[in-house]
C-alpha positions in Angstrom: 7.2 19.6 -22.2 4.9 19.3 -19.3 1.5 17.8 -20.0 -0.1 20.7 -18.1 1.1 24.4 -18.2 0.0 27.0 -15.7 0.4 30.7 -16.0 0.1 32.2 -12.5 -1.2 35.8 -12.6 0.0 37.3 -9.4 1.7 40.2 -7.6 4.2 40.0 -4.7 2.0 42.4 -2.7 -1.3 40.6 -3.3 -3.0 39.7 0.0 -5.2 37.1 -1.8 -2.1 35.4 -3.3 -0.5 35.3 0.2 -3.6 33.7 1.7 -3.6 31.1 -1.1 0.0 30.1 -0.6 -0.7 26.8 1.4 -3.0 25.6 -1.4 -0.7 26.7 -4.2 2.3 25.1 -2.7 0.4 21.9 -2.2 -0.5 21.9 -5.9 3.2 22.3 -6.8 4.2 19.6 -4.3 1.7 17.0 -5.4 1.9 17.6 -9.2 5.6 18.0 -10.1 5.0 17.5 -13.8 3.0 20.8 -14.1 5.0 23.7 -15.5 4.4 27.0 -13.8 5.1 30.5 -15.2 4.5 33.5 -13.0 3.0 36.6 -14.7 3.0 39.9 -12.9 -0.2 42.1 -12.9 0.9 45.2 -11.0 -1.8 45.2 -8.3 -0.6 48.5 -6.7 0.4 51.2 -9.3 2.6 54.2 -8.3 1.0 56.8 -6.0 0.6 59.3 -8.9 -1.5 56.8 -10.9 -3.6 56.1 -7.8 -4.0 59.8 -7.1 -5.2 60.4 -10.7 -7.8 57.6 -10.4 -9.0 59.1 -7.1 -9.4 62.5 -8.7 -11.5 61.1 -11.5 -13.6 59.1 -9.0 -14.3 62.4 -7.2 -15.2 64.2 -10.4 -17.6 61.3 -11.3 -19.2 61.6 -7.9 -17.7 58.4 -6.5 -16.0 58.2 -3.1 -12.3 57.5 -3.6 -10.9 54.4 -1.8 -8.7 55.4 1.1 -5.3 53.7 1.3 -5.5 53.4 5.0 -8.8 51.5 4.8 -7.4 49.4 2.0 -4.3 48.4 4.0 -6.5 47.3 6.9 -8.7 45.1 4.6 -5.6 43.7 2.9 -3.9 42.8 6.2 -7.0 40.8 7.3 -7.2 39.2 3.9 -3.6 38.2 3.9 -3.9 36.6 7.3 -6.8 34.4 6.2 -4.5 31.6 5.1 -2.8 31.3 8.5 0.5 32.7 7.3 2.2 35.5 9.2 1.4 39.1 8.4 3.6 42.0 9.7 2.1 44.1 12.4 0.8 47.4 11.0 1.3 46.2 7.5 2.7 49.1 5.4 1.4 51.4 8.2 3.0 54.6 6.8 1.8 54.3 3.2 0.7 51.8 0.6 3.8 51.2 -1.5 3.7 50.5 -5.2 4.4 46.9 -6.3 5.9 48.1 -9.6 9.6 47.5 -8.8 8.9 44.1 -7.2 6.8 43.0 -10.2 9.4 44.2 -12.6 12.1 42.3 -10.8 10.2 39.1 -11.0 9.4 39.6 -14.7 13.1 40.4 -15.3 14.4 37.3 -13.5 11.9 35.1 -15.3 13.3 36.3 -18.6 16.9 36.0 -17.6 16.9 33.0 -15.3 13.6 31.2 -15.6 14.3 28.6 -12.9 14.8 31.4 -10.3 11.6 33.3 -11.0 9.4 31.4 -8.5 12.0 31.6 -5.7 12.4 35.4 -6.3 8.6 35.8 -6.3 8.4 33.9 -3.0 11.2 35.9 -1.4 9.7 39.3 -2.4 6.3 38.1 -1.1 7.7 37.1 2.3 9.6 40.4 2.5 6.6 42.5 1.6 3.9 40.8 3.6 5.4 38.7 6.4 8.2 41.2 7.1 6.3 44.4 6.1 9.0 45.9 4.0 7.8 48.6 1.6 10.1 47.5 -1.4 9.5 50.7 -3.2 13.1 51.5 -4.0 15.4 49.9 -6.5 18.3 49.1 -4.1 15.9 47.5 -1.5 14.2 45.3 -4.1 17.5 44.3 -5.7 18.9 43.4 -2.2 16.0 41.2 -1.4 16.1 39.4 -4.7 19.9 39.0 -4.3 19.2 36.8 -1.2 17.9 34.1 -3.5 20.5 31.5 -4.5 21.7 31.9 -8.1 20.5 35.6 -8.5 22.8 38.6 -8.4 21.5 41.7 -6.8 23.7 43.8 -9.1 22.2 42.3 -12.3 18.7 42.9 -11.1 19.5 46.5 -10.2 20.9 47.0 -13.7 17.8 45.5 -15.2 15.6 47.8 -13.1 17.7 50.9 -14.0 18.1 50.3 -17.7 14.4 49.5 -18.6 14.8 45.8 -19.3 12.8 44.9 -16.2 10.1 47.4 -17.1 9.9 45.9 -20.6 9.4 42.5 -19.2 6.6 43.8 -16.9 4.9 45.4 -19.9 4.9 42.0 -21.7 3.3 40.4 -18.6 0.6 43.1 -18.5 -0.1 42.8 -22.2 -0.4 39.0 -21.7 -2.9 39.6 -18.8 -4.9 41.9 -21.1 -4.9 39.1 -23.8 -6.2 36.5 -21.3 -8.8 38.9 -20.0 -10.1 39.6 -23.5 -10.5 35.8 -24.1 -12.4 34.9 -20.9 -15.7 34.5 -22.8 -14.1 31.7 -24.9 -12.8 29.5 -22.1 -14.1 27.8 -18.9 -13.8 30.1 -15.8 -14.0 28.6 -12.3 -14.4 30.8 -9.3 -14.3 34.6 -8.9 -11.7 35.8 -11.4 -10.8 39.5 -10.8 -10.1 42.1 -13.4 -8.0 45.3 -13.1 -7.8 48.5 -15.0 -5.2 47.9 -17.7 -4.8 51.3 -19.5 -3.4 53.2 -16.5 -1.0 50.5 -15.6 0.4 50.2 -19.1 0.5 53.9 -19.8 2.6 54.4 -16.7 5.2 51.9 -18.0 5.2 52.3 -21.8 5.5 55.9 -23.1 5.7 56.4 -26.8 8.6 58.0 -28.6 7.2 61.5 -28.2 6.9 61.0 -24.5 3.2 60.8 -24.5 1.6 57.9 -22.7 0.0 55.3 -25.0 -2.8 53.0 -23.9 -2.7 49.3 -24.7 -3.9 48.0 -28.1 -3.8 51.5 -29.6 -6.6 52.6 -27.3 -8.9 49.7 -28.0 -10.9 48.3 -25.1 -11.7 44.8 -24.0 -15.4 45.3 -23.0 -14.9 43.6 -19.7 -15.6 44.9 -16.2 -12.7 45.6 -14.0 -11.9 45.3 -10.3 -9.4 48.0 -9.3 -8.5 46.4 -6.0 -11.5 47.4 -4.1 -13.2 44.5 -2.3 -16.1 43.5 -4.5 -16.3 46.7 -6.6 -16.1 46.6 -10.4 -15.4 49.1 -13.2 -16.7 49.0 -16.7 -18.6 50.8 -19.4 -21.9 52.3 -18.3 -25.0 51.0 -19.9 -25.3 52.5 -23.4 -21.6 53.1 -23.8 -20.0 51.3 -26.8 -16.6 50.7 -25.2 -15.3 49.9 -21.7 -11.9 50.5 -20.2 -9.4 47.8 -21.1 -8.8 45.3 -18.4 -6.3 42.7 -17.4 -6.5 39.5 -15.4 -5.8 40.4 -11.8 -4.3 38.4 -9.0 -4.9 35.8 -8.0 -5.7 33.7 -11.1 -4.3 30.6 -12.9 -4.6 30.0 -16.6 -4.4 26.2 -17.0 -3.7 24.8 -20.4 -4.0 21.1 -21.1 -6.5 19.6 -23.6 -8.5 22.7 -23.1 -8.0 26.0 -21.3 -9.4 26.8 -17.8 -9.0 30.1 -15.9 -9.4 29.4 -12.2 -9.4 31.3 -8.9 -6.7 29.7 -6.7 -8.7 30.5 -3.6 -11.0 27.6 -4.5 -10.6 24.3 -2.5 -7.7 22.1 -3.4 -9.9 19.4 -5.0 -11.4 21.9 -7.4 -8.0 23.2 -8.4 -6.6 19.7 -8.8 -9.5 18.8 -11.1 -8.8 22.0 -13.2 -5.3 20.6 -13.7 -6.9 17.3 -14.7 -5.5 15.6 -11.7 -7.1 13.3 -9.0 -6.8 14.4 -5.4 -4.0 12.5 -3.8 -4.2 10.7 -0.5 -2.3 12.3 2.4 -1.9 11.9 6.1 -1.8 8.5 7.9 -0.8 5.6 5.7 -3.8 3.3 4.8 -1.9 0.2 6.1 -1.6 1.7 9.6 -4.6 -0.4 10.7 -4.5 0.5 14.4 -4.7 4.3 13.8 -7.0 4.2 10.8 -9.6 2.0 12.5 -9.9 4.6 15.2 -10.3 7.3 12.7 -13.2 5.3 11.3 -14.8 5.6 14.7 -14.5 9.4 14.4 -11.5 9.8 16.7 -9.9 13.2 16.0 -7.1 13.1 13.5 -4.4 14.3 15.9 -5.5 11.6 18.4 -5.3 9.0 15.7 -1.9 10.2 14.7 -0.7 10.0 18.3 -1.7 6.3 18.3 0.1 5.7 15.0 3.5 4.2 14.6 4.1 6.2 11.5 7.2 8.4 11.4 5.7 11.8 10.6 9.1 13.3 10.4 9.7 11.2 7.3 6.3 12.5 6.0 7.0 16.2 6.3 10.7 16.1 5.5 10.2 15.6 1.7 7.9 18.6 1.6 10.4 20.8 3.4 13.2 19.6 1.2 11.1 20.4 -1.9 10.8 24.1 -1.0 13.8 24.6 1.2 11.7 26.7 3.7 8.1 26.7 4.7 5.6 28.0 7.2 3.6 25.5 9.4 0.2 26.1 7.6 1.9 25.3 4.3 3.4 22.0 5.6 0.0 21.1 7.1 -1.8 21.7 3.8 0.8 19.9 1.7 1.1 16.7 3.9 -2.3 16.3 5.3 -0.9 15.9 8.8 -2.6 17.7 11.7 -1.1 20.9 12.9 0.1 19.6 16.3 1.5 16.5 14.8 3.2 18.5 12.0 4.8 20.9 14.5 6.1 17.9 16.5 7.5 16.2 13.4 9.2 19.4 12.3 10.7 19.8 15.7 11.9 16.2 15.6 13.7 17.1 12.3 15.4 19.9 14.2 16.6 17.5 16.9 18.0 15.2 14.2 19.9 18.0 12.7 17.9 17.8 9.4 16.0 21.2 9.8 16.2 24.4 11.7 13.7 26.9 13.0 13.7 30.3 11.3 10.8 31.8 13.2 7.9 30.8 15.5 6.0 29.1 12.6 8.7 28.5 10.0 11.3 25.8 9.4 14.2 25.4 6.9 15.9 22.3 5.7 19.6 22.3 6.6 22.4 22.3 4.2 22.8 18.9 2.7 19.1 18.1 2.8 18.1 21.0 0.7 15.9 20.8 -2.4 16.1 23.0 -5.5 15.4 26.2 -3.5 12.3 27.9 -2.2 9.4 28.1 -4.6 6.0 29.7 -4.4 
């Protein structure tokens, strides 16, 4: 068993999770002994659920959040990490992430080692490619592009309710973690979402009536329903608040103690939450000629140009580890400057060890491939 276990509370459509990808991948690259388990949190419920919330907001005198405004904010948020975001992201309508979340949860239960690659592929399809992924066939087809996963099996899981059951378990786990936040260390701005509506939409009782989680009990925590900075909770004087669940992005780290941490924090703070020291990256310390100039405040890319180090050999293990990566992810994971990193990746292409798959993305070629893309 790994000495550190991380539950990653996420959603394939979450713009905050997409922006955090370079840092999250660096964590996975640097600390391979850490076990990661993705948990889906259903950031975007079905339109009917969102419409019901908007109606209640209007009845309470609150101004409902507009999907078009939310899409604009989310597109800007997703682009903050330097990764590509599709032009006019979900321009027609904001799709529900229910099927995508259910697919990841289903694969995690049926083929655990493929869950992270499936999450990654759905995330790229949704945000970088701008695909709505709101139909079973479309989701199953994207998931089927991942090595070792059959689209037909995922389609059956989505159709027969097994994927929905796995998603319910994830949501219930997110509720459990949210209820225990007061008893653990919390680092950063951990977000909470409304739990009752999400669970009711997935778990009707035998009579067909919708049943809230925990028999209707509430967690007493405030909740963020996806609006930037806004929270929901019981009004002062109320005895109970709406139940909440841990929303994306969040990591629950378990080692000697438990820490819940916001993955948007700097890498050094995330590494310390894992109980790890920050590794040294970039130019090797025995490269005296280059490092002496860095000590004189020469820009890193200039120092790297003076170095005799083979930066292709530096970035290739990172690319092999994940199979495919965007430039900002390789930069974050290796500590090499952007221009040097791009040159090193292009040199791997010239050597036949990698190939370009987009303006800012590279893939390791067959024969040099690692275990497959991971988030």
